[in-house]
C-alpha positions as CSV (number, residue, x, y, z in Angstrom):
1,X,-0.2,-0.1,0.0
2,X,2.7,2.2,1.3
3,X,4.9,1.6,-1.9
4,X,1.8,2.2,-4.0
5,X,1.1,5.6,-2.6
6,X,4.8,6.4,-3.2
7,X,4.6,5.6,-6.7
8,X,1.6,7.6,-7.3
9,X,3.1,10.4,-5.3
10,X,6.2,10.1,-7.9
11,X,3.7,10.2,-10.7
12,X,2.1,13.4,-9.6
13,X,5.5,14.9,-8.8
14,X,7.1,14.2,-12.5
15,X,3.6,15.0,-14.2
16,X,3.5,11.8,-15.7
17,X,-0.3,11.8,-14.4
18,X,-2.7,12.7,-16.3
19,X,-4.9,13.4,-13.4
20,X,-1.6,15.6,-12.3
21,X,-1.1,17.5,-15.9
22,X,-4.7,18.2,-16.1
23,X,-4.8,19.8,-12.6
24,X,-1.6,22.0,-13.3
25,X,-2.8,23.0,-16.2
26,X,-5.9,24.5,-14.8
27,X,-4.1,26.0,-12.1
28,X,-1.9,27.8,-15.1
29,X,-4.8,29.0,-17.3
30,X,-6.4,30.3,-13.8
31,X,-3.7,31.3,-12.0
32,X,-1.7,33.4,-14.8
33,X,-4.8,35.4,-16.4
34,X,-5.5,36.5,-12.6
35,X,-1.9,37.9,-11.8
36,X,-2.0,39.4,-15.3
37,X,-5.2,41.0,-13.8
38,X,-3.9,42.5,-10.7
39,X,-1.1,43.6,-12.4
40,X,-3.0,45.4,-15.2
41,X,-5.8,47.0,-12.9
42,X,-3.5,48.1,-10.6
43,X,-0.9,50.1,-12.9
44,X,-3.8,50.8,-15.1
45,X,-4.8,52.7,-12.2
46,X,-1.8,54.6,-11.7
47,X,-1.1,55.8,-15.5
48,X,-4.8,57.0,-15.3
49,X,-4.6,58.9,-12.0
50,X,-1.2,60.7,-12.5
51,X,-2.8,61.8,-16.3
52,X,-5.9,62.9,-14.4
53,X,-4.1,64.7,-11.0
54,X,-1.6,66.6,-14.1
55,X,-4.5,67.7,-16.2
56,X,-6.1,68.7,-13.4
57,X,-3.4,71.1,-11.9
58,X,-1.9,72.4,-15.5
59,X,-5.5,73.8,-16.1
60,X,-5.7,75.4,-12.2
61,X,-2.0,76.5,-13.4
62,X,-3.4,77.9,-16.3
63,X,-6.0,80.0,-15.0
64,X,-3.4,81.5,-12.7
65,X,-0.8,82.4,-15.2
66,X,-3.4,84.0,-16.9
67,X,-3.7,86.2,-13.7
68,X,-0.2,87.0,-13.4
69,X,0.3,88.1,-16.7
70,X,-3.4,90.5,-16.3
71,X,-2.2,91.8,-13.0
72,X,1.9,92.2,-14.5
73,X,2.8,90.1,-11.5
74,X,6.1,89.4,-13.0
75,X,7.4,92.9,-14.1
76,X,5.9,94.6,-11.4
77,X,6.9,92.0,-8.1
78,X,8.8,94.9,-6.4
79,X,6.3,97.5,-7.1
80,X,4.9,99.3,-3.6
81,X,1.7,100.8,-5.6
82,X,-1.3,99.1,-3.2
83,X,-3.0,97.8,-6.1
84,X,0.0,95.6,-7.4
85,X,0.4,94.8,-3.7
86,X,-3.3,93.8,-3.3
87,X,-3.2,92.0,-6.3
88,X,0.2,90.1,-5.5
89,X,-1.5,89.2,-2.5
90,X,-4.9,87.4,-3.6
91,X,-2.6,85.5,-6.6
92,X,0.3,84.4,-3.8
93,X,-3.1,82.8,-2.0
94,X,-3.6,81.3,-5.1
95,X,-0.6,79.9,-5.5
96,X,-0.4,79.1,-1.7
97,X,-4.1,77.1,-1.7
98,X,-3.0,75.2,-5.2
99,X,0.5,73.8,-3.6
100,X,-1.7,73.0,-0.2
101,X,-4.2,71.2,-1.7
102,X,-1.9,69.7,-3.8
103,X,1.1,68.9,-1.4
104,X,3.4,70.3,-3.6
105,X,6.0,73.3,-4.3
106,X,4.6,76.3,-6.9
107,X,7.9,78.2,-8.0
108,X,7.9,81.6,-10.4
109,X,10.9,81.8,-12.5
110,X,11.1,85.2,-14.4
111,X,12.5,85.8,-18.3
112,X,16.3,86.4,-16.2
113,X,15.8,82.8,-15.1
114,X,15.1,84.5,-11.3
115,X,12.9,82.6,-8.8
116,X,10.0,85.7,-8.2
117,X,7.9,83.1,-6.4
118,X,8.7,80.2,-3.8
119,X,5.5,78.5,-2.0
120,X,8.2,77.2,-0.4
121,X,9.7,80.6,0.6
122,X,13.1,79.2,0.5
123,X,14.2,79.8,-3.1
124,X,13.4,83.5,-4.0
125,X,15.7,85.6,-5.4
126,X,18.0,82.6,-6.8
127,X,19.1,81.6,-10.5
128,X,17.0,78.1,-11.6
129,X,19.2,76.9,-14.5
130,X,17.0,73.7,-14.9
131,X,16.7,71.9,-18.9
132,X,12.6,71.9,-18.4
133,X,12.5,75.5,-17.4
134,X,14.5,76.5,-20.3
135,X,12.3,74.0,-22.9
136,X,9.4,76.2,-21.4
137,X,10.5,79.3,-22.7
138,X,11.1,77.8,-25.9
139,X,7.8,76.9,-25.9
140,X,7.6,73.1,-25.1
141,X,5.9,72.1,-21.5
142,X,7.2,68.8,-19.9
143,X,5.8,67.0,-17.2
144,X,8.1,64.2,-15.4
145,X,6.5,61.1,-13.4
146,X,8.4,60.1,-10.5
147,X,7.0,56.7,-8.8
148,X,10.7,56.4,-6.7
149,X,9.9,59.8,-5.1
150,X,6.2,60.2,-4.8
151,X,6.2,63.0,-7.1
152,X,5.1,64.9,-10.1
153,X,6.8,68.1,-12.1
154,X,5.6,70.1,-14.5
155,X,6.4,73.4,-16.5
156,X,3.6,75.7,-16.9
157,X,4.7,78.6,-19.4
158,X,3.4,82.2,-18.3
159,X,2.0,83.7,-21.8
160,X,1.2,87.1,-22.8
161,X,-1.3,86.6,-24.9
162,X,-1.5,90.6,-26.1
163,X,2.0,90.5,-28.0
164,X,2.3,87.0,-29.1
165,X,2.7,88.5,-33.0
166,X,4.7,91.2,-33.8
167,X,3.7,94.1,-36.5
168,X,5.4,92.4,-39.2
169,X,2.8,89.3,-38.3
170,X,5.8,86.7,-37.0
171,X,5.4,85.4,-33.4
172,X,7.0,87.6,-30.6
173,X,9.7,85.3,-28.4
174,X,9.2,87.4,-25.8
175,X,5.5,86.4,-25.2
176,X,6.6,83.5,-22.7
177,X,7.0,86.3,-19.7
178,X,7.9,83.8,-17.6
179,X,7.8,80.2,-16.4
180,X,5.6,78.1,-13.3
181,X,7.8,75.2,-12.2
182,X,5.3,73.1,-10.0
183,X,5.9,69.6,-8.1
184,X,3.0,68.2,-6.4
185,X,2.9,65.3,-4.2
186,X,1.6,61.7,-5.5
187,X,1.3,60.2,-2.2
188,X,-2.5,59.9,-2.2
189,X,-2.4,57.9,-5.4
190,X,-0.1,55.7,-3.7
191,X,-2.0,55.3,-1.0
192,X,-5.1,54.3,-3.1
193,X,-3.1,52.2,-5.4
194,X,-1.6,50.4,-1.7
195,X,-5.4,49.7,-0.7
196,X,-6.2,48.5,-4.4
197,X,-3.3,46.0,-4.1
198,X,-4.2,44.5,-1.1
199,X,-7.9,44.1,-2.2
200,X,-6.8,42.9,-5.3
201,X,-4.4,40.3,-3.4
202,X,-6.9,39.2,-1.1
203,X,-9.6,39.1,-4.5
204,X,-6.6,36.8,-6.0
205,X,-6.4,34.6,-3.0
206,X,-9.7,33.7,-2.9
207,X,-9.7,33.3,-6.7
208,X,-6.9,30.7,-7.0
209,X,-8.2,28.8,-3.6
210,X,-11.5,28.5,-5.8
211,X,-9.5,27.5,-9.0
212,X,-7.4,24.7,-6.8
213,X,-10.5,23.2,-5.2
214,X,-12.5,23.8,-9.0
215,X,-9.3,22.1,-10.6
216,X,-9.2,18.9,-7.8
217,X,-13.0,18.5,-8.9
218,X,-12.5,18.7,-12.5
219,X,-9.5,16.8,-12.9
220,X,-10.6,14.0,-10.9
221,X,-14.0,13.9,-13.0
222,X,-12.3,14.0,-15.7
223,X,-9.8,11.1,-15.0
224,X,-12.8,8.7,-14.3
225,X,-13.5,7.8,-17.7
226,X,-10.1,6.4,-17.8
227,X,-10.2,5.0,-14.5
228,X,-13.2,2.7,-15.9
229,X,-10.8,1.6,-18.9
230,X,-8.2,0.5,-16.6
231,X,-10.1,-1.1,-14.1
232,X,-12.2,-2.6,-17.1
233,X,-8.1,-3.8,-18.6
234,X,-7.6,-5.7,-15.1
235,X,-11.2,-7.3,-14.9
236,X,-9.8,-9.2,-18.3
237,X,-6.7,-9.5,-17.2
238,X,-7.9,-11.1,-14.1
239,X,-10.2,-13.4,-16.2
240,X,-13.3,-12.2,-14.6
241,X,-14.6,-11.1,-18.2
242,X,-13.9,-11.4,-21.7
243,X,-16.6,-9.2,-23.1
244,X,-16.1,-6.1,-25.0
245,X,-15.3,-2.9,-23.3
246,X,-17.4,0.0,-24.0
247,X,-16.6,3.5,-22.3
248,X,-17.8,6.1,-24.9
249,X,-17.1,9.3,-22.4
250,X,-14.8,10.6,-24.7
251,X,-13.6,10.4,-28.4
252,X,-9.8,9.2,-26.9
253,X,-11.4,6.7,-24.6
254,X,-13.7,5.1,-27.5
255,X,-10.4,4.7,-29.4
256,X,-8.3,3.2,-26.6
257,X,-11.5,0.3,-25.8
258,X,-11.6,0.1,-29.5
259,X,-7.8,-0.7,-30.2
260,X,-8.3,-3.1,-27.0
261,X,-11.8,-4.7,-28.1
262,X,-9.4,-5.4,-31.2
263,X,-6.6,-7.0,-29.1
264,X,-9.1,-8.8,-27.1
265,X,-10.9,-10.2,-30.3
266,X,-7.3,-10.9,-31.6
267,X,-6.0,-12.5,-28.4
268,X,-9.3,-14.8,-28.5
269,X,-8.8,-15.7,-32.1
270,X,-5.0,-16.9,-31.4
271,X,-6.5,-18.9,-28.4
272,X,-9.0,-20.6,-30.1
273,X,-6.4,-21.4,-32.5
274,X,-3.9,-22.6,-30.5
275,X,-6.5,-24.8,-28.3
276,X,-7.3,-26.1,-32.6
277,X,-3.9,-26.3,-33.6
278,X,-3.3,-28.4,-29.9
279,X,-6.2,-30.8,-30.9
280,X,-4.8,-31.3,-34.3
281,X,-1.9,-32.2,-33.3
282,X,-2.6,-34.7,-30.8
283,X,-4.9,-36.2,-33.5
284,X,-2.2,-35.8,-36.1
285,X,0.3,-37.6,-34.0
286,X,-1.9,-40.0,-32.6
287,X,-3.1,-41.3,-35.9
288,X,0.2,-42.7,-37.3
289,X,0.5,-44.2,-33.8
290,X,-3.3,-46.0,-33.9
291,X,-2.0,-47.4,-37.2
292,X,0.9,-48.6,-35.8
293,X,-0.4,-50.1,-32.4
294,X,-3.2,-51.7,-34.9
295,X,-0.1,-53.5,-37.0
296,X,1.5,-54.6,-34.4
297,X,-1.1,-55.9,-32.5
298,X,-2.6,-57.7,-36.0
299,X,0.8,-59.3,-35.7
300,X,0.9,-60.6,-32.2
301,X,-2.4,-62.2,-32.6
302,X,-1.2,-64.4,-35.2
303,X,0.9,-67.1,-33.9
304,X,2.3,-68.6,-36.8
305,X,2.3,-65.7,-39.6
306,X,3.8,-66.1,-42.8
307,X,7.0,-63.5,-43.9
308,X,5.4,-62.1,-46.6
309,X,2.4,-61.2,-43.9
310,X,5.0,-59.8,-41.5
311,X,7.0,-58.1,-44.3
312,X,3.7,-56.6,-45.6
313,X,3.1,-55.5,-41.9
314,X,6.4,-53.9,-41.4
315,X,6.4,-52.2,-44.6
316,X,2.9,-50.4,-43.4
317,X,4.6,-49.3,-39.7
318,X,8.2,-48.2,-41.0
319,X,5.2,-46.0,-44.0
320,X,3.2,-44.7,-40.5
321,X,6.7,-43.9,-38.5
322,X,7.7,-41.8,-41.8
323,X,4.5,-39.9,-41.5
324,X,5.0,-39.4,-38.0
325,X,8.5,-38.2,-38.4
326,X,7.9,-35.6,-41.7
327,X,4.7,-34.6,-39.1
328,X,7.3,-33.3,-36.1
329,X,10.2,-32.2,-38.8
330,X,7.2,-30.0,-40.1
331,X,6.2,-29.3,-36.6
332,X,9.5,-28.4,-35.7
333,X,10.2,-26.1,-39.2
334,X,7.3,-24.2,-38.4
335,X,7.9,-23.8,-34.6
336,X,11.4,-22.3,-35.9
337,X,9.3,-19.6,-38.5
338,X,7.4,-18.6,-35.5
339,X,10.3,-17.8,-33.2
340,X,10.6,-13.4,-33.9
341,X,13.9,-13.1,-33.0
342,X,15.4,-16.2,-35.5
343,X,17.7,-14.5,-37.5
344,X,17.9,-15.0,-41.6
345,X,21.0,-15.9,-43.1
346,X,20.8,-13.1,-45.8
347,X,22.9,-13.3,-48.7
348,X,23.0,-12.0,-52.3
349,X,21.0,-14.7,-54.6
350,X,21.2,-15.1,-58.4
351,X,17.0,-16.1,-57.7
352,X,16.7,-17.8,-61.8
353,X,20.0,-20.0,-60.6
354,X,17.6,-21.1,-57.6
355,X,14.8,-21.7,-59.1
356,X,16.2,-23.9,-62.3
357,X,17.4,-26.2,-59.4
358,X,14.4,-26.2,-57.4
359,X,12.8,-27.4,-60.6
360,X,15.2,-29.6,-61.7
361,X,14.8,-31.5,-58.0
362,X,11.4,-32.0,-58.3
363,X,10.7,-32.7,-62.4
364,X,11.3,-36.1,-61.5
365,X,7.7,-36.2,-59.5
366,X,5.9,-34.0,-62.2
367,X,6.8,-37.0,-64.8
368,X,5.5,-39.5,-62.2
369,X,1.8,-37.8,-62.4
370,X,2.9,-36.7,-66.0
371,X,2.7,-33.4,-65.4
372,X,4.6,-30.7,-67.5
373,X,6.3,-28.2,-65.3
374,X,6.9,-24.5,-67.4
375,X,9.7,-22.4,-66.2
376,X,9.2,-18.6,-67.6
377,X,12.7,-16.1,-66.4
378,X,11.2,-12.7,-68.0
379,X,14.7,-11.0,-66.4
380,X,17.4,-11.9,-64.6
381,X,16.8,-11.6,-60.7
382,X,19.3,-11.2,-57.8
383,X,18.0,-10.3,-54.3
384,X,19.3,-10.4,-50.8
385,X,17.2,-13.7,-48.8
386,X,17.9,-16.6,-47.3
387,X,18.5,-19.5,-49.2
388,X,17.2,-22.1,-47.3
389,X,14.1,-20.2,-46.8
390,X,13.6,-19.3,-50.1
391,X,13.9,-22.8,-51.0
392,X,11.4,-23.8,-48.9
393,X,9.1,-21.0,-50.4
394,X,9.7,-22.3,-54.0
395,X,9.4,-26.1,-53.2
396,X,6.4,-26.0,-50.8
397,X,4.4,-24.0,-53.9
398,X,5.6,-25.8,-56.7
399,X,5.5,-29.2,-55.0
400,X,2.0,-28.9,-54.1
401,X,1.2,-27.6,-57.6
402,X,2.2,-31.1,-58.7
403,X,0.8,-33.2,-56.4
404,X,-2.6,-31.7,-56.4
405,X,-2.4,-31.9,-60.4
406,X,-4.6,-33.6,-62.5
407,X,-3.1,-36.4,-64.8
408,X,-1.6,-35.3,-67.8
409,X,-1.8,-31.6,-66.3
410,X,0.9,-28.5,-66.1
411,X,2.7,-26.4,-64.0
412,X,4.0,-22.7,-64.8
413,X,6.4,-21.0,-62.8
414,X,7.3,-17.3,-63.5
415,X,10.1,-14.8,-62.3
416,X,9.8,-11.3,-63.1
417,X,11.0,-8.1,-60.9
418,X,10.6,-4.3,-60.9
419,X,12.8,-1.8,-59.1
420,X,11.8,-2.9,-55.1
421,X,10.1,-6.6,-55.3
422,X,10.7,-9.9,-57.8
423,X,7.6,-11.9,-58.1
424,X,7.7,-15.4,-58.0
425,X,4.5,-17.2,-59.5
426,X,2.9,-20.4,-59.8
427,X,-0.1,-21.8,-61.8
428,X,-1.5,-25.5,-62.1
429,X,-3.8,-26.8,-63.7
430,X,-5.2,-28.8,-60.7
431,X,-7.9,-29.3,-58.8
432,X,-8.5,-25.5,-57.4
433,X,-9.8,-24.7,-54.1
434,X,-13.3,-23.8,-53.2
435,X,-13.4,-20.2,-52.3
436,X,-14.8,-21.0,-48.9
437,X,-11.5,-22.5,-48.4
438,X,-9.3,-20.0,-49.6
439,X,-9.3,-18.0,-46.9
440,X,-8.1,-21.0,-44.5
441,X,-5.4,-22.6,-46.4
442,X,-2.5,-21.3,-44.6
443,X,-3.6,-22.4,-41.3
444,X,-2.3,-25.2,-39.7
445,X,-2.9,-28.8,-40.1
446,X,-6.4,-27.4,-42.7
447,X,-6.8,-29.5,-45.3
448,X,-9.4,-28.8,-48.4
449,X,-9.8,-32.3,-49.2
450,X,-8.8,-34.4,-46.3
451,X,-9.0,-37.6,-47.6
452,X,-7.2,-36.9,-51.1
453,X,-4.0,-35.2,-48.7
454,X,-4.3,-38.4,-46.6
455,X,-3.2,-40.0,-50.4
456,X,-1.0,-38.3,-51.3
457,X,1.4,-37.8,-47.9
458,X,0.2,-33.8,-47.4
459,X,0.8,-33.1,-43.4
460,X,-1.2,-29.6,-43.6
461,X,1.7,-27.8,-42.6
462,X,3.1,-26.9,-46.0
463,X,1.6,-23.1,-46.7
464,X,1.7,-22.5,-43.1
465,X,5.7,-23.0,-43.5
466,X,5.5,-21.1,-46.4
467,X,3.6,-18.0,-45.7
468,X,5.6,-17.6,-42.4
469,X,8.7,-17.9,-44.4
470,X,7.2,-15.3,-46.8
471,X,6.7,-12.8,-43.8
472,X,10.2,-13.8,-42.3
473,X,11.5,-11.8,-45.8
474,X,8.9,-8.9,-45.4
475,X,7.4,-10.2,-48.7
476,X,3.7,-11.1,-49.2
477,X,1.5,-14.3,-51.2
478,X,-1.6,-13.6,-52.4
479,X,-3.5,-16.8,-54.4
480,X,-6.3,-17.0,-56.8
481,X,-8.3,-20.2,-57.4
482,X,-11.4,-21.0,-59.4
483,X,-11.9,-25.1,-58.0
484,X,-12.0,-27.5,-60.9
485,X,-9.7,-25.6,-62.9
486,X,-6.4,-24.5,-61.2
487,X,-4.8,-22.7,-58.4
488,X,-2.2,-20.0,-58.7
489,X,0.2,-18.6,-56.0
490,X,2.0,-15.3,-56.3
491,X,4.8,-14.6,-53.9
492,X,6.3,-10.7,-53.7
493,X,9.7,-10.3,-51.8
494,X,11.7,-7.6,-51.9
495,X,14.7,-7.3,-54.1
496,X,16.8,-5.9,-50.8
497,X,16.3,-7.4,-47.1
498,X,14.8,-4.4,-44.9
499,X,15.3,-6.5,-41.9
500,X,13.5,-5.2,-38.7
501,X,12.4,-2.0,-40.4
502,X,8.9,-0.7,-39.8
């Protein structure tokens, strides 16, 4: 139990679990937008607040600048006339009120860069040499926000609109009579941002907790169909069920289940085939042994049996032993073919010469049945094959064509090739194969006509061995047949051996 828990935790930590991946994906999808939203809201508020405060202050400064011009505040700053003193006091009150309202500082600088008014009262009479001030005299207003120190600094020109143009229609450079250099605090903006930030953090934490809970719930819900698939697989593995599995929740589970059902069907076919094979092997091996026992018992029951009868019975016994030996030999060959790891002894072989040699060996059998064997070589063929397996393929096909032929029949062997494969076809004028039997001819011990096969000594393993040898060469074998007219086998094998390439 502990080992299973450790294994599951390891899968989660390494994200090998689908549930863990779904959980992490939902967390990322939920958390990243909320974090971006929080930063977006706070930053957007800061930009908007600074922009609005700058605009509001600038508007008020422009009003005060007009008052400064209309009352000749700069040019008559030292005047002792009561009228100018009264107007100066009013303007100073406006400046002090603005400075107090925005927790800032306002300095009025004349055209000689001399500070004529400082709401802090510490720099009046001093010279102000500043890039922003000089730019403002030239007509370029500036505004700078310093978030690190928490203030906004701006310049406002004091324009004399009554002398903006000269007599010749050109602009008067002396229209800017002075500059208002203003610094205002952003403490209230920062305080609001801190409150907004705290509230957004609280909201974000609540959202993250909700997303975590939702991700856990949804990941468990989404993974349930796959758990049902696994449970169904385990039931099949344990042997509790061999029925088709159905989990139609997702397209993916349908595909997985369909593939498993096909494998299950294939395994059932293989299991049935294995059982049938065992039964066939038992039957095929038992039949000669039964015949031998009957012959031996018959001899034992006759006390004074003549020598001729002994000889006849012994010949029958030897024949049954040869048949048993042939079945065992074919079975061993088939078992070797079934071994996937078996290595082929691949060599570059002249297929034309090999075919001629095989037909030379089989023609005596054909002459006994008066069957004519014809070989047609379309072109020279050299291929990378296993000579022993290739001999087995050709021999089985030609020998079957001769054995299952009619008297005075024919067998035609054709060898051809293209740029990729060579084709070896064997056609005959024999008995043919019924249509319903064609799908079964490569099954072990399958015989179309069992009585006739027994007469000519067939074991029912030849075509199974042939197909296995063809598949080992990554080739194919096809058959066409008409009952009563003849059969044609076509083998296609690559000219270059492809090994275990997929």
